[in-house]
N, CA, C and O of each residue as an XYZ file, in Angstrom:
776
protein
N      -9.333    162.569     30.990
C      -9.784    161.354     30.343
C      -9.282    161.282     28.903
O      -8.868    160.214     28.451
N      -9.311    162.420     28.160
C      -8.830    162.423     26.779
C      -7.356    162.037     26.716
O      -6.950    161.252     25.859
N      -6.551    162.598     27.634
C      -5.130    162.296     27.663
C      -4.894    160.819     27.909
O      -4.010    160.212     27.306
N      -5.693    160.245     28.801
C      -5.555    158.825     29.103
C      -5.874    157.974     27.876
O      -5.171    157.003     27.596
N      -6.946    158.338     27.133
C      -7.311    157.584     25.927
C      -6.221    157.712     24.871
O      -5.880    156.723     24.221
N      -5.669    158.900     24.685
C      -4.622    159.110     23.690
C      -3.384    158.315     24.048
O      -2.780    157.669     23.193
N      -3.011    158.365     25.307
C      -1.833    157.615     25.754
C      -2.056    156.123     25.551
O      -1.163    155.416     25.085
N      -3.238    155.648     25.899
C      -3.550    154.226     25.727
C      -3.480    153.832     24.255
O      -2.940    152.776     23.922
N      -4.025    154.678     23.364
C      -3.999    154.389     21.927
C      -2.558    154.329     21.434
O      -2.193    153.418     20.691
N      -1.728    155.306     21.848
C      -0.326    155.310     21.446
C       0.401    154.063     21.916
O       1.192    153.477     21.176
N       0.126    153.658     23.156
C       0.756    152.440     23.682
C       0.284    151.232     22.893
O       1.071    150.349     22.552
N      -1.021    151.205     22.607
C      -1.595    150.099     21.856
C      -0.946    149.991     20.474
O      -0.639    148.889     20.020
N      -0.739    151.116     19.811
C      -0.107    151.103     18.491
C       1.349    150.659     18.593
O       1.840    149.929     17.732
N       2.033    151.098     19.639
C       3.413    150.661     19.837
C       3.460    149.146     20.049
O       4.356    148.472     19.541
N       2.500    148.620     20.796
C       2.481    147.163     21.005
C       2.171    146.435     19.689
O       2.668    145.331     19.461
N       1.353    147.048     18.825
C       1.108    146.456     17.507
C       2.410    146.366     16.711
O       2.695    145.345     16.086
N       3.188    147.435     16.739
C       4.461    147.441     16.007
C       5.390    146.363     16.575
O       6.064    145.663     15.820
N       5.422    146.232     17.882
C       6.262    145.186     18.492
C       5.803    143.802     18.045
O       6.626    142.930     17.769
N       4.496    143.605     17.975
C       3.977    142.307     17.521
C       4.288    142.079     16.036
O       4.594    140.958     15.628
N       4.207    143.143     15.235
C       4.539    143.019     13.812
C       6.012    142.649     13.658
O       6.366    141.846     12.796
N       6.859    143.228     14.485
C       8.289    142.904     14.445
C       8.527    141.433     14.739
O       9.547    140.869     14.343
N       7.581    140.812     15.436
C       7.670    139.379     15.733
C       6.892    138.552     14.705
O       6.594    137.379     14.927
N       6.568    139.201     13.562
C       5.887    138.567     12.428
C       4.455    138.139     12.753
O       4.000    137.090     12.297
N       3.753    138.941     13.533
C       2.356    138.701     13.879
C       1.471    139.343     12.808
O       1.309    140.563     12.776
N       0.907    138.516     11.940
C       0.096    139.018     10.829
C      -1.187    139.683     11.310
O      -1.683    140.610     10.670
N      -1.728    139.215     12.433
C      -2.938    139.814     12.986
C      -2.684    141.266     13.381
O      -3.532    142.132     13.171
N      -1.521    141.521     13.949
C      -1.169    142.887     14.336
C      -1.060    143.776     13.104
O      -1.506    144.923     13.118
N      -0.466    143.244     12.035
C      -0.373    144.022     10.798
C      -1.763    144.331     10.254
O      -2.017    145.441      9.785
N      -2.655    143.356     10.316
C      -4.029    143.571      9.853
C      -4.727    144.652     10.689
O      -5.457    145.484     10.149
N      -4.503    144.634     11.990
C      -5.100    145.655     12.861
C      -4.568    147.043     12.507
O      -5.328    148.007     12.419
N      -3.268    147.130     12.308
C      -2.674    148.419     11.947
C      -3.204    148.885     10.591
O      -3.496    150.066     10.405
N      -3.325    147.963      9.660
C      -3.875    148.290      8.346
C      -5.308    148.805      8.475
O      -5.675    149.800      7.850
N      -6.115    148.120      9.291
C      -7.510    148.544      9.472
C      -7.591    149.962     10.028
O      -8.501    150.717      9.686
N      -6.647    150.318     10.879
C      -6.654    151.656     11.472
C      -6.192    152.724     10.490
O      -6.746    153.823     10.467
N      -5.187    152.416      9.683
C      -4.533    153.461      8.897
C      -4.600    153.284      7.385
O      -4.236    154.206      6.655
N      -5.043    152.154      6.899
C      -5.052    151.913      5.457
C      -5.809    152.966      4.675
O      -5.317    153.463      3.662
N      -7.008    153.312      5.138
C      -7.844    154.277      4.396
C      -7.244    155.678      4.386
O      -7.229    156.349      3.354
N      -6.753    156.109      5.537
C      -6.214    157.476      5.595
C      -4.927    157.583      4.777
O      -4.695    158.599      4.122
N      -4.084    156.537      4.809
C      -2.869    156.558      3.991
C      -3.225    156.531      2.510
O      -2.571    157.181      1.694
N      -4.266    155.776      2.169
C      -4.742    155.749      0.783
C      -5.179    157.155      0.352
O      -4.841    157.611     -0.740
N      -5.931    157.832      1.222
C      -6.417    159.173      0.900
C      -5.271    160.149      0.673
O      -5.306    160.965     -0.248
N      -4.260    160.056      1.521
C      -3.098    160.943      1.378
C      -2.390    160.666      0.047
O      -2.044    161.594     -0.685
N      -2.180    159.388     -0.256
C      -1.495    159.025     -1.502
C      -2.324    159.422     -2.719
O      -1.789    159.922     -3.708
N      -3.635    159.196     -2.638
C      -4.503    159.521     -3.771
C      -4.488    161.016     -4.059
O      -4.498    161.436     -5.217
N      -4.465    161.807     -3.008
C      -4.461    163.263     -3.198
C      -3.229    163.695     -3.998
O      -3.318    164.601     -4.827
N      -2.085    163.057     -3.756
C      -0.857    163.414     -4.466
C      -0.773    162.791     -5.844
O      -0.281    163.418     -6.783
N      -1.255    161.549     -5.976
C      -1.064    160.804     -7.217
C      -2.257    160.887     -8.170
O      -2.088    160.784     -9.385
N      -3.453    161.070     -7.628
C      -4.644    161.178     -8.468
C      -5.032    159.894     -9.167
O      -5.731    159.930    -10.179
N      -4.591    158.757     -8.645
C      -4.871    157.477     -9.282
C      -5.183    156.437     -8.210
O      -4.435    156.279     -7.245
N      -6.294    155.732     -8.393
C      -6.683    154.680     -7.454
C      -5.592    153.617     -7.376
O      -5.172    153.226     -6.286
N      -5.132    153.150     -8.547
C      -4.135    152.078     -8.574
C      -2.830    152.514     -7.921
O      -2.228    151.760     -7.156
N      -2.402    153.723     -8.222
C      -1.152    154.234     -7.655
C      -1.264    154.358     -6.141
O      -0.344    153.982     -5.414
N      -2.392    154.887     -5.663
C      -2.597    155.041     -4.219
C      -2.639    153.682     -3.530
O      -2.091    153.522     -2.440
N      -3.290    152.698     -4.164
C      -3.319    151.344     -3.599
C      -1.911    150.768     -3.514
O      -1.567    150.108     -2.533
N      -1.106    151.012     -4.524
C       0.279    150.527     -4.518
C       1.082    151.168     -3.390
O       1.897    150.502     -2.752
N       0.858    152.449     -3.143
C       1.565    153.126     -2.051
C       1.215    152.463     -0.726
O       2.100    152.180      0.081
N      -0.067    152.216     -0.498
C      -0.494    151.585      0.752
C       0.124    150.188      0.868
O       0.603    149.805      1.935
N       0.110    149.436     -0.220
C       0.744    148.115     -0.227
C       2.223    148.227      0.124
O       2.735    147.454      0.933
N       2.903    149.187     -0.483
C       4.328    149.389     -0.207
C       4.582    149.763      1.245
O       5.518    149.256      1.864
N       3.757    150.648      1.791
C       3.940    151.096      3.178
C       3.816    149.919      4.128
O       4.672    149.725      4.991
N       2.755    149.128      3.977
C       2.564    148.023      4.917
C       3.545    146.878      4.676
O       3.867    146.135      5.603
N       4.016    146.733      3.455
C       5.104    145.768      3.206
C       6.366    146.222      3.916
O       7.087    145.415      4.502
N       6.625    147.513      3.859
C       7.809    148.059      4.521
C       7.671    147.950      6.040
O       8.634    147.603      6.724
N       6.499    148.239      6.566
C       6.275    148.097      8.011
C       6.559    146.660      8.425
O       7.193    146.425      9.454
N       6.102    145.711      7.644
C       6.327    144.292      7.937
C       7.827    143.981      8.003
O       8.283    143.230      8.865
N       8.581    144.575      7.074
C      10.022    144.290      7.008
C      10.826    145.013      8.074
O      11.803    144.461      8.580
N      10.440    146.243      8.431
C      11.310    147.055      9.289
C      10.694    147.415     10.640
O      11.201    148.299     11.330
N       9.627    146.755     11.021
C       8.964    147.083     12.296
C       9.928    146.989     13.468
O       9.786    147.735     14.438
N      10.890    146.104     13.404
C      11.844    145.953     14.510
C      12.753    147.179     14.658
O      13.387    147.349     15.699
N      12.823    148.024     13.645
C      13.659    149.231     13.707
C      12.909    150.463     14.218
O      13.510    151.508     14.465
N      11.587    150.326     14.375
C      10.799    151.458     14.857
C      11.173    151.775     16.302
O      11.339    150.872     17.121
N      11.302    153.041     16.600
C      11.598    153.486     17.957
C      10.584    154.544     18.358
O      10.418    155.548     17.665
N       9.907    154.319     19.476
C       8.903    155.286     19.940
C       9.545    156.619     20.322
O       8.865    157.644     20.373
N      10.838    156.607     20.587
C      11.514    157.860     20.942
C      11.635    158.799     19.739
O      11.841    160.000     19.911
N      11.508    158.262     18.530
C      11.621    159.083     17.325
C      10.291    159.670     16.873
O      10.254    160.510     15.973
N       9.199    159.231     17.493
C       7.893    159.765     17.117
C       6.797    158.738     17.277
O       7.051    157.567     17.557
N       5.572    159.198     17.093
C       4.411    158.326     17.219
C       4.310    157.402     16.002
O       4.899    157.660     14.952
N       3.557    156.333     16.171
C       3.368    155.357     15.096
C       2.692    156.009     13.901
O       3.103    155.788     12.762
N       1.651    156.817     14.148
C       0.950    157.422     13.019
C       1.859    158.377     12.241
O       1.776    158.449     11.015
N       2.723    159.107     12.944
C       3.672    160.002     12.283
C       4.626    159.196     11.411
O       4.924    159.583     10.281
N       5.100    158.079     11.942
C       6.006    157.193     11.212
C       5.329    156.663      9.949
O       5.939    156.641      8.880
N       4.073    156.237     10.069
C       3.339    155.705      8.915
C       3.136    156.778      7.841
O       3.283    156.504      6.650
N       2.799    157.995      8.265
C       2.616    159.079      7.293
C       3.932    159.430      6.607
O       3.952    159.764      5.422
N       5.021    159.356      7.349
C       6.335    159.619      6.755
C       6.661    158.551      5.701
O       7.157    158.867      4.620
N       6.379    157.286      6.029
C       6.600    156.203      5.062
C       5.724    156.402      3.825
O       6.182    156.217      2.698
N       4.466    156.779      4.043
C       3.553    156.990      2.920
C       4.025    158.146      2.040
O       3.960    158.063      0.813
N       4.492    159.204      2.656
C       4.995    160.343      1.887
C       6.193    159.925      1.040
O       6.292    160.281     -0.134
N       7.090    159.173      1.646
C       8.279    158.710      0.936
C       7.908    157.787     -0.226
O       8.446    157.926     -1.325
N       6.997    156.853      0.011
C       6.572    155.933     -1.053
C       5.827    156.684     -2.153
O       5.941    156.326     -3.325
N       5.069    157.717     -1.797
C       4.361    158.507     -2.799
C       5.358    159.242     -3.694
O       5.197    159.274     -4.914
N       6.379    159.826     -3.089
C       7.410    160.497     -3.884
C       8.144    159.496     -4.779
O       8.448    159.802     -5.932
N       8.430    158.299     -4.248
C       9.053    157.251     -5.063
C       8.177    156.902     -6.256
O       8.669    156.717     -7.369
N       6.878    156.814     -6.015
C       5.938    156.460     -7.077
C       5.905    157.539     -8.146
O       5.862    157.236     -9.339
N       5.925    158.801     -7.720
C       5.944    159.893     -8.696
C       7.203    159.828     -9.553
O       7.143    160.044    -10.764
N       8.344    159.532     -8.930
C       9.592    159.382     -9.707
C       9.515    158.184    -10.643
O       9.974    158.257    -11.783
N       8.941    157.087    -10.172
C       8.822    155.884    -11.004
C       7.936    156.140    -12.218
O       8.202    155.631    -13.306
N       6.900    156.916    -12.030
C       6.012    157.249    -13.155
C       6.793    158.018    -14.210
O       6.645    157.770    -15.406
N       7.621    158.948    -13.764
C       8.433    159.720    -14.704
C       9.429    158.800    -15.424
O       9.616    158.913    -16.636
N      10.068    157.886    -14.670
C      11.037    156.963    -15.276
C      10.371    155.988    -16.226
O      10.928    155.672    -17.278
N       9.176    155.501    -15.872
C       8.522    154.492    -16.705
C       8.184    155.052    -18.083
O       8.155    154.307    -19.063
N       7.930    156.346    -18.165
C       7.708    156.959    -19.466
C       8.942    156.842    -20.338
O       8.840    156.611    -21.543
N      10.117    157.003    -19.728
C      11.374    156.869    -20.466
C      11.613    155.418    -20.868
O      12.058    155.153    -21.985
N      11.318    154.460    -19.957
C      11.495    153.033    -20.254
C      10.551    152.610    -21.367
O      10.930    151.834    -22.244
N       9.316    153.120    -21.335
C       8.339    152.757    -22.362
C       8.823    153.174    -23.743
O       8.693    152.415    -24.703
N       9.374    154.360    -23.845
C       9.886    154.819    -25.140
C      11.019    153.928    -25.622
O      11.079    153.585    -26.803
N      11.924    153.549    -24.716
C      13.034    152.664    -25.085
C      12.510    151.291    -25.492
O      13.041    150.680    -26.420
N      11.476    150.797    -24.810
C      10.898    149.488    -25.126
C      10.258    149.490    -26.509
O      10.412    148.538    -27.274
N       9.543    150.558    -26.822
C       8.897    150.640    -28.127
C       9.950    150.697    -29.237
O       9.785    150.070    -30.283
N      11.028    151.447    -29.011
C      12.095    151.526    -30.010
C      12.744    150.163    -30.221
O      13.033    149.780    -31.354
N      12.975    149.425    -29.127
C      13.576    148.087    -29.233
C      12.666    147.142    -30.009
O      13.137    146.354    -30.829
N      11.367    147.220    -29.751
C      10.414    146.360    -30.455
C      10.391    146.678    -31.944
O      10.288    145.770    -32.769
N      10.485    147.953    -32.295
C      10.479    148.345    -33.702
C      11.754    147.894    -34.402
O      11.702    147.453    -35.551
N      12.894    147.998    -33.731
C      14.159    147.547    -34.318
C      14.112    146.041    -34.547
O      14.507    145.557    -35.608
N      13.621    145.292    -33.538
C      13.543    143.832    -33.647
C      12.677    143.418    -34.826
O      13.054    142.525    -35.585
N      11.513    144.058    -34.992
C      10.610    143.647    -36.065
C      11.173    143.996    -37.441
O      10.873    143.311    -38.419
N      11.981    145.048    -37.530
C      12.529    145.413    -38.833
C      13.654    144.462    -39.259
O      13.989    144.398    -40.442
N      14.236    143.728    -38.314
C      15.328    142.806    -38.635
C      14.848    141.469    -39.191
O      15.577    140.804    -39.928
N      13.641    141.077    -38.846
C      13.169    139.753    -39.237
C      12.666    139.766    -40.668
O      12.097    140.757    -41.124
N      12.877    138.663    -41.376
C      12.398    138.540    -42.752
C      11.028    137.885    -42.775
O      10.917    136.702    -43.095
N      10.001    138.620    -42.449
C       8.649    138.094    -42.340
C       7.876    138.508    -43.587
O       8.076    139.598    -44.123
N       6.971    137.602    -44.049
C       6.188    137.980    -45.219
C       5.234    139.125    -44.847
O       4.892    139.291    -43.676
N       4.808    139.907    -45.835
C       4.042    141.131    -45.566
C       2.744    140.910    -44.774
O       2.407    141.722    -43.913
N       2.022    139.835    -45.051
C       0.764    139.589    -44.333
C       1.055    139.293    -42.866
O       0.426    139.846    -41.964
N       2.022    138.409    -42.654
C       2.397    138.082    -41.270
C       2.956    139.313    -40.567
O       2.694    139.531    -39.384
N       3.723    140.112    -41.293
C       4.263    141.348    -40.729
C       3.155    142.300    -40.305
O       3.245    142.938    -39.256
N       2.107    142.396    -41.124
C       0.979    143.273    -40.791
C       0.250    142.765    -39.550
O      -0.146    143.556    -38.694
N       0.072    141.432    -39.450
C      -0.590    140.859    -38.273
C       0.244    141.091    -37.006
O      -0.291    141.426    -35.949
N       1.552    140.906    -37.133
C       2.446    141.141    -35.993
C       2.406    142.602    -35.584
O       2.355    142.921    -34.396
N       2.429    143.482    -36.563
C       2.386    144.913    -36.283
C       1.079    145.303    -35.592
O       1.078    146.094    -34.649
N      -0.033    144.740    -36.071
C      -1.329    145.034    -35.462
C      -1.371    144.520    -34.024
O      -1.844    145.207    -33.118
N      -0.869    143.303    -33.833
C      -0.877    142.719    -32.485
C       0.021    143.538    -31.545
O      -0.333    143.768    -30.388
N       1.174    143.971    -32.044
C       2.078    144.787    -31.229
C       1.392    146.081    -30.815
O       1.528    146.520    -29.673
N       0.651    146.696    -31.742
C      -0.076    147.925    -31.426
C      -1.131    147.671    -30.348
O      -1.345    148.510    -29.472
N      -1.784    146.514    -30.416
C      -2.778    146.158    -29.405
C      -2.109    145.971    -28.039
O      -2.619    146.441    -27.022
N      -0.980    145.289    -28.026
C      -0.265    145.052    -26.762
C       0.204    146.381    -26.173
O       0.054    146.609    -24.973
N       0.770    147.257    -26.999
C       1.237    148.552    -26.506
C       0.070    149.391    -25.984
O       0.203    150.081    -24.973
N      -1.066    149.334    -26.668
C      -2.251    150.064    -26.193
C      -2.729    149.493    -24.860
O      -3.121    150.239    -23.962
N      -2.694    148.164    -24.738
C      -3.092    147.529    -23.475
C      -2.114    147.898    -22.359
O      -2.525    148.132    -21.223
N      -0.822    147.951    -22.684
C       0.176    148.356    -21.680
C      -0.080    149.782    -21.198
O       0.133    150.094    -20.027
N      -0.533    150.636    -22.095
C      -0.825    152.028    -21.720
C      -1.950    152.129    -20.696
O      -2.039    153.122    -19.974
N      -2.814    151.109    -20.622
C      -3.924    151.145    -19.665
C      -3.499    150.728    -18.258
O      -4.243    150.934    -17.299
N      -2.310    150.145    -18.131
C      -1.846    149.677    -16.819
C      -1.341    150.822    -15.957
O      -0.857    151.828    -16.475
N      -1.454    150.671    -14.638
C      -0.788    151.625    -13.750
C       0.719    151.588    -14.022
O       1.260    150.546    -14.391
N       1.378    152.701    -13.841
C       2.797    152.828    -14.193
C       3.676    151.788    -13.520
O       4.589    151.258    -14.152
N       3.419    151.479    -12.237
C       4.288    150.523    -11.538
C       4.117    149.110    -12.074
O       5.080    148.344    -12.095
N       2.906    148.746    -12.510
C       2.700    147.424    -13.099
C       3.330    147.369    -14.489
O       3.949    146.372    -14.861
N       3.171    148.418    -15.229
C       3.756    148.472    -16.571
C       5.278    148.370    -16.498
O       5.897    147.656    -17.287
N       5.874    149.082    -15.554
C       7.328    149.078    -15.411
C       7.862    147.670    -15.181
O       8.795    147.253    -15.868
N       7.292    146.925    -14.228
C       7.831    145.593    -13.933
C       7.586    144.621    -15.079
O       8.411    143.744    -15.336
N       6.456    144.770    -15.769
C       6.189    143.902    -16.924
C       7.170    144.201    -18.052
O       7.684    143.282    -18.689
N       7.431    145.480    -18.300
C       8.383    145.826    -19.352
C       9.793    145.360    -19.010
O      10.523    144.893    -19.884
N      10.177    145.484    -17.750
C      11.505    145.008    -17.356
C      11.606    143.493    -17.531
O      12.651    142.980    -17.930
N      10.527    142.784    -17.235
C      10.534    141.325    -17.363
C      10.510    140.888    -18.825
O      11.278    140.011    -19.221
N       9.639    141.489    -19.626
C       9.429    140.989    -20.986
C      10.270    141.664    -22.047
O      10.675    141.012    -23.009
N      10.544    142.942    -21.903
C      11.358    143.624    -22.905
C      12.848    143.531    -22.591
O      13.681    143.452    -23.494
N      13.169    143.542    -21.312
C      14.585    143.470    -20.938
C      15.004    142.086    -20.473
O      16.190    141.846    -20.248
N      14.051    141.169    -20.325
C      14.354    139.791    -19.960
C      14.859    139.623    -18.528
O      15.572    138.665    -18.230
N      14.495    140.539    -17.654
C      14.961    140.462    -16.269
C      14.101    139.488    -15.477
O      12.902    139.363    -15.722
N      14.730    138.793    -14.516
C      13.979    137.927    -13.623
C      13.289    138.793    -12.573
O      13.613    139.969    -12.411
N      12.347    138.203    -11.873
C      11.653    138.957    -10.824
C      12.633    139.398     -9.733
O      12.500    140.495     -9.191
N      13.602    138.565     -9.413
C      14.609    138.934     -8.407
C      15.456    140.102     -8.892
O      15.767    141.006     -8.116
N      15.831    140.094    -10.162
C      16.608    141.208    -10.723
C      15.793    142.498    -10.708
O      16.322    143.572    -10.421
N      14.511    142.385    -11.018
C      13.641    143.563    -10.994
C      13.561    144.111     -9.573
O      13.636    145.322     -9.365
N      13.409    143.227     -8.605
C      13.334    143.658     -7.208
C      14.604    144.396     -6.807
O      14.538    145.440     -6.158
N      15.755    143.862     -7.187
C      17.023    144.524     -6.849
C      17.142    145.874     -7.534
O      17.540    146.853     -6.902
N      16.804    145.944     -8.817
C      16.960    147.193     -9.563
C      16.007    148.279     -9.081
O      16.389    149.446     -8.992
N      14.770    147.905     -8.772
C      13.771    148.903     -8.384
C      13.747    149.176     -6.889
O      13.178    150.175     -6.449
N      14.366    148.289     -6.098
C      14.342    148.460     -4.644
C      13.044    147.983     -4.016
O      12.792    148.240     -2.839
N      12.223    147.293     -4.789
C      10.963    146.755     -4.274
C      11.201    145.370     -3.689
O      12.193    144.717     -4.013
N      10.296    144.925     -2.831
C      10.401    143.560     -2.328
C      10.014    142.596     -3.450
O       9.267    142.956     -4.360
N      10.525    141.378     -3.376
C      10.220    140.372     -4.385
C       8.715    140.109     -4.426
O       8.149    139.933     -5.505
N       8.066    140.080     -3.270
C       6.617    139.858     -3.217
C       5.845    140.952     -3.936
O       4.862    140.679     -4.625
N       6.295    142.196     -3.774
C       5.634    143.317     -4.444
C       5.806    143.204     -5.953
O       4.864    143.451     -6.705
N       7.004    142.832     -6.400
C       7.250    142.656     -7.840
C       6.339    141.563     -8.393
O       5.710    141.745     -9.435
N       6.269    140.429     -7.696
C       5.419    139.322     -8.152
C       3.955    139.749     -8.215
O       3.254    139.426     -9.174
N       3.493    140.472     -7.197
C       2.102    140.925     -7.165
C       1.819    141.873     -8.321
O       0.788    141.757     -8.982
N       2.724    142.804     -8.565
C       2.505    143.774     -9.650
C       2.500    143.087    -11.014
O       1.690    143.428    -11.876
N       3.390    142.130    -11.213
C       3.402    141.408    -12.482
C       2.113    140.614    -12.640
O       1.510    140.615    -13.714
N       1.685    139.932    -11.574
C       0.461    139.138    -11.638
C      -0.746    140.027    -11.938
O      -1.553    139.699    -12.807
N      -0.876    141.145    -11.228
C      -2.006    142.055    -11.463
C      -1.948    142.646    -12.870
O      -2.968    142.724    -13.554
N      -0.764    143.058    -13.299
C      -0.614    143.645    -14.629
C      -0.953    142.664    -15.733
O      -1.650    143.013    -16.685
N      -0.457    141.422    -15.608
C      -0.749    140.416    -16.637
C      -2.236    140.076    -16.665
O      -2.807    139.837    -17.729
N      -2.853    140.057    -15.494
C      -4.292    139.806    -15.439
C      -5.061    140.903    -16.176
O      -5.991    140.620    -16.930
N      -4.665    142.156    -15.951
C      -5.320    143.272    -16.639
C      -5.050    143.229    -18.146
O      -5.925    143.556    -18.947
N      -3.830    142.822    -18.525
C      -3.518    142.707    -19.953
C      -4.373    141.626    -20.608
O      -4.868    141.810    -21.720
N      -4.546    140.485    -19.912
C      -5.375    139.411    -20.467
C      -6.794    139.907    -20.729
O      -7.384    139.618    -21.769
N      -7.330    140.657    -19.771
C      -8.695    141.180    -19.939
C      -8.731    142.157    -21.118
O      -9.623    142.085    -21.964
N      -7.758    143.070    -21.166
C      -7.738    144.072    -22.241
C      -7.554    143.421    -23.601
O      -8.253    143.766    -24.554
N      -6.625    142.486    -23.699
C      -6.367    141.853    -24.986
C      -7.486    140.883    -25.359
O      -7.771    140.681    -26.539
N      -8.113    140.290    -24.356
C      -9.247    139.395    -24.622
C     -10.411    140.140    -25.226
O     -11.125    139.597    -26.069
N     -10.619    141.393    -24.805
C     -11.716    142.182    -25.366
C     -11.444    142.532    -26.835
O     -12.383    142.712    -27.611
N     -10.182    142.628    -27.213
C      -9.846    142.917    -28.616
C      -9.974    141.676    -29.497
O     -10.157    141.777    -30.710
N      -9.873    140.492    -28.861
C      -9.983    139.242    -29.625
C     -11.414    139.040    -30.109
O     -11.642    138.436    -31.157
N     -12.372    139.546    -29.344
C     -13.784    139.305    -29.663
C     -14.229    139.977    -30.930
O     -15.392    139.858    -31.316
């Protein structure tokens, strides 16, 4: 009986992947309900951050949506495939965190060079400097992946499509990260306005 249940579950998951390959959002939701929490737990254990782990899960299911038609049951079970994707996205996230530290330093240097070039009166310069410090402090509170896309957009002037190409993320993921990051910045900067 156990073997029959396991086989049925495996077949059921394979049929979910086939439905996802046909752009069935309900199937993706079912797969997410089955594996979202466990993939989150695996990512959290490696990353130690709620936001980072949530991003990994988002990335995994975005990738499943895009490449479900390439899944082959002959290469392994669905759960094995999902864990492999999660492991890969977690490693990508760890590398991105390391890179974003380097980008942040370059962004701060660019901002300092820009402000030293302008002929601003001392009072206005002090206000700009204070505001810049507030923005940089607020950026430090963001998860690394949100900070990275915001810095690429605002400090480097890249479009969302350019960011997606450079980072290898889907355009939807870039848009979501920018939206979430800007929302968090508004809250952080709004608290300093009070």
